[in-house]
C-alpha positions in Angstrom: -119.0 7.7 84.4 -120.6 6.0 87.4 -119.2 3.7 90.1 -121.1 0.4 90.5 -121.3 -2.6 92.8 -121.0 -6.2 91.7 -124.4 -7.0 90.2 -124.1 -10.7 91.2 -123.4 -10.5 94.9 -123.7 -6.7 95.7 -120.2 -6.5 97.0 -118.2 -3.2 96.7 -114.9 -5.0 97.3 -112.8 -5.7 94.2 -109.3 -5.8 92.9 -107.8 -4.5 89.7 -107.8 -7.0 86.8 -106.9 -5.2 83.6 -107.3 -1.9 81.8 -108.2 -1.1 78.2 -109.4 1.9 76.2 -109.4 4.2 79.3 -111.5 1.7 81.4 -110.7 -0.6 84.3 -111.9 -4.2 84.5 -112.1 -5.3 88.2 -112.6 -8.7 89.8 -115.2 -9.0 92.6 -113.4 -10.1 95.8 -116.4 -12.1 96.9 -117.8 -14.0 93.8 -115.1 -13.5 91.2 -117.2 -11.6 88.6 -115.2 -9.4 86.2 -116.9 -6.0 85.5 -116.1 -2.5 84.3 -115.9 0.0 87.1 -116.5 2.9 86.8 -118.6 2.5 83.6 -120.6 4.8 81.3 -124.1 5.8 82.4 -127.1 3.7 81.3 -128.2 6.5 79.0 -124.8 6.6 77.3 -124.7 2.8 76.9 -128.2 2.8 75.4 -127.3 5.4 72.8 -124.0 3.7 72.0 -125.7 0.3 71.5 -128.3 1.9 69.2 -125.6 3.4 67.0 -123.1 0.6 67.3 -120.3 3.0 68.5 -118.8 2.9 72.0 -116.3 5.7 72.9 -113.2 5.6 75.1 -109.6 6.5 74.3 -110.6 5.1 70.9 -113.9 4.2 69.3 -115.1 0.6 69.5 -117.6 -0.3 66.7 -120.0 -3.1 67.3 -122.2 -3.3 64.2 -120.1 -5.9 62.4 -121.4 -7.8 59.4 -123.5 -10.9 58.6 -121.3 -14.0 59.0 -122.4 -16.9 56.9 -119.9 -19.2 58.7 -122.0 -18.8 61.9 -124.9 -20.8 60.2 -122.9 -24.0 60.2 -121.6 -23.4 63.7 -125.1 -22.7 65.1 -126.5 -25.8 63.4 -123.9 -28.0 65.1 -124.6 -26.3 68.5 -128.4 -26.7 68.1 -127.9 -30.4 67.3 -125.8 -30.8 70.4 -128.3 -29.0 72.7 -131.7 -30.0 71.3 -131.0 -33.1 69.2 -134.4 -33.6 67.4 -136.6 -31.7 69.9 -137.0 -28.6 67.6 -138.5 -30.8 64.8 -141.2 -32.6 66.7 -143.6 -29.6 67.1 -144.1 -25.9 66.3 -142.4 -23.5 68.6 -142.3 -19.7 69.0 -138.8 -18.2 69.6 -137.7 -14.7 70.5 -134.0 -14.0 69.8 -133.0 -11.0 71.9 -130.0 -9.1 70.5 -130.3 -11.1 67.3 -127.7 -9.1 65.4 -127.7 -9.8 61.7 -130.0 -12.8 62.1 -127.6 -15.7 61.8 -129.2 -17.8 64.6 -132.7 -17.1 63.2 -131.7 -18.5 59.8 -130.0 -21.5 61.4 -133.1 -22.2 63.5 -135.4 -22.2 60.4 -133.1 -24.6 58.6 -132.4 -26.9 61.5 -136.0 -27.1 62.7 -137.3 -27.6 59.1 -139.6 -24.7 59.6 -141.0 -25.8 63.0 -139.5 -22.8 64.8 -141.1 -19.4 64.1 -138.5 -16.8 65.3 -138.8 -13.1 66.0 -135.7 -11.0 66.5 -135.2 -8.0 68.8 -132.2 -5.8 68.0 -131.4 -2.3 69.3 -128.7 -1.6 66.7 -130.4 0.3 63.9 -127.9 -0.9 61.2 -128.4 -4.5 62.2 -132.2 -4.2 62.1 -132.0 -2.9 58.6 -129.6 -5.6 57.4 -131.6 -8.5 59.0 -134.9 -7.1 57.7 -133.4 -7.0 54.2 -132.9 -10.7 54.4 -136.6 -11.2 55.0 -136.3 -11.8 58.8 -138.8 -10.6 61.3 -136.5 -8.3 63.2 -137.3 -5.0 64.9 -136.7 -3.1 68.1 -139.3 -2.8 70.9 -139.5 -2.3 74.6 -139.3 -5.6 76.4 -141.1 -4.2 79.4 -144.1 -3.3 77.4 -144.1 -6.4 75.1 -147.1 -8.6 75.8 -146.4 -11.6 73.6 -145.0 -14.8 75.1 -142.7 -17.4 73.6 -141.7 -21.0 74.0 -138.0 -20.1 73.9 -136.1 -16.9 74.4 -132.4 -16.7 73.5 -129.7 -14.2 74.3 -126.5 -15.0 72.4 -123.5 -12.6 72.8 -125.7 -10.3 74.8 -125.0 -11.0 78.4 -121.6 -9.3 78.6 -123.2 -6.1 77.3 -125.9 -5.8 79.9 -125.7 -3.2 82.7 -127.8 -5.4 85.1 -128.3 -9.0 84.0 -130.5 -9.9 87.1 -133.0 -7.1 86.0 -132.8 -8.2 82.4 -133.6 -11.8 83.3 -136.7 -10.6 85.0 -137.8 -8.9 81.8 -137.2 -12.0 79.8 -139.3 -14.1 82.2 -142.3 -11.9 81.3 -141.9 -12.9 77.7 -141.8 -16.7 78.4 -144.7 -19.1 78.5 -145.2 -21.3 81.6 -142.4 -23.8 81.5 -140.7 -21.8 78.7 -136.9 -22.1 78.1 -133.9 -19.8 77.9 -130.9 -20.3 75.7 -128.0 -18.1 76.9 -124.5 -17.8 75.4 -121.6 -16.0 77.0 -118.0 -16.6 77.8 -116.8 -18.7 80.7 -113.7 -16.6 81.4 -114.0 -14.9 84.8 -111.8 -17.6 86.4 -108.9 -17.0 83.9 -105.8 -15.1 85.0 -105.6 -11.7 83.3 -102.6 -12.8 81.2 -104.7 -15.8 79.9 -107.8 -13.8 79.0 -108.7 -13.3 75.4 -107.9 -9.8 74.2 -109.1 -7.2 73.3 -111.8 -7.0 76.0 -113.6 -4.4 73.8 -114.4 -2.1 76.7 -116.8 -0.4 77.2 -118.9 -2.4 74.7 -118.4 -5.4 77.0 -119.3 -4.6 80.6 -118.7 -7.9 82.4 -117.3 -11.4 82.1 -118.8 -14.3 84.1 -118.1 -17.9 84.9 -120.2 -21.1 84.8 -120.5 -21.0 88.6 -121.7 -17.4 88.7 -124.0 -18.0 85.8 -125.7 -21.1 87.3 -126.2 -19.3 90.6 -127.7 -16.2 89.0 -130.1 -18.2 86.9 -131.2 -20.3 89.8 -131.8 -17.1 91.9 -133.8 -15.7 89.0 -136.2 -18.6 88.9 -134.6 -20.9 86.3 -133.5 -24.5 86.4 -130.3 -25.2 84.5 -130.9 -28.1 82.1 -127.5 -28.3 80.4 -124.3 -26.5 79.8 -122.3 -26.9 76.6 -118.9 -25.4 76.0 -116.9 -24.8 72.8 -113.6 -23.3 71.8 -113.8 -19.5 71.5 -112.5 -19.9 67.9 -113.4 -22.9 65.8 -111.3 -22.8 62.6 -113.5 -25.4 61.0 -116.1 -22.7 60.5 -113.7 -19.7 60.1 -111.8 -20.5 56.9 -113.4 -17.8 54.8 -113.0 -15.2 57.5 -109.3 -16.0 58.1 -108.6 -15.7 54.4 -110.3 -12.3 54.3 -108.4 -11.0 57.3 -105.1 -12.2 55.8 -105.8 -10.3 52.6 -106.5 -7.1 54.6 -103.0 -7.3 56.1 -101.5 -6.4 52.7 -104.2 -4.0 51.5 -103.7 -0.3 52.1 -106.1 1.5 54.5 -107.7 -1.8 55.6 -107.7 -2.8 59.3 -107.2 -6.6 59.7 -108.4 -8.6 62.7 -106.0 -11.4 62.1 -104.1 -10.9 65.3 -107.3 -10.8 67.3 -108.3 -14.1 65.7 -104.8 -15.5 66.5 -105.2 -14.5 70.1 -108.6 -16.2 70.3 -107.2 -19.3 68.7 -104.4 -19.5 71.3 -107.0 -19.3 74.1 -109.3 -21.8 72.5 -106.4 -24.3 72.4 -106.1 -24.1 76.2 -109.8 -24.2 77.2 -113.4 -24.1 76.0 -114.8 -20.8 77.0 -117.8 -20.2 74.7 -120.6 -21.3 77.0 -124.2 -22.2 76.0 -126.6 -22.6 79.0 -130.1 -24.1 78.5 -132.5 -23.3 81.3 -136.2 -23.8 82.0 -138.4 -21.3 83.8 -139.4 -22.8 87.1 -143.1 -23.4 87.5 
């Protein structure tokens, strides 16, 4: 375990926010960022991400499964953000932390084949699953990657990063001049601890940000924010199948249901829209 400073402002001053799974989540006294401190070492995090298993008082598994309901949700979000822009010309796209490939599949359908997407995924199980669906997914070192793309996306990745400012510098190397970034994360750092969605899934998640912190970090990193779109953390319109499956697990022996987690997310989503998509352009 290592003690860390706030990666956004560098402050060492913080106050206790919450605890979970043997880890403390603290709030930076200067900028309001929520982050795990102390946290596992970079080497331990890297190994845990590769295997999809994060250890604390209990084990947090992050491999998950392919979720077909995400395809409809992503299509709606792409329409909101890009309108018809992805259909007018060919674009190359790198989806970093692509998981099981849901966004890549949604991009292909929504753009009518105009977007050629490549996926980068450190989790070995997810790489195998996505490749089995015919997607171009692999794991490679971003710092040594010499190909550049029109768009780079990181969805549900930001909160897992040990140092987002350093990671954004790596992403810039992979972007064409005037290229764009699509980043998705939660806008939750301004919530009171009792209002925050649970579980935090520590130490898989290492930080929670806000729109204010995110805008400032992107601007300092050489990006111009083009738009910010926010959605409920849980949209039941696209979750009917999953809700039914989790309800069935409640009555089945030896099956762990996430229905109470979904209910917690639903309660939060009724109060505020916290699923944040930021579109930004690399400054020339």
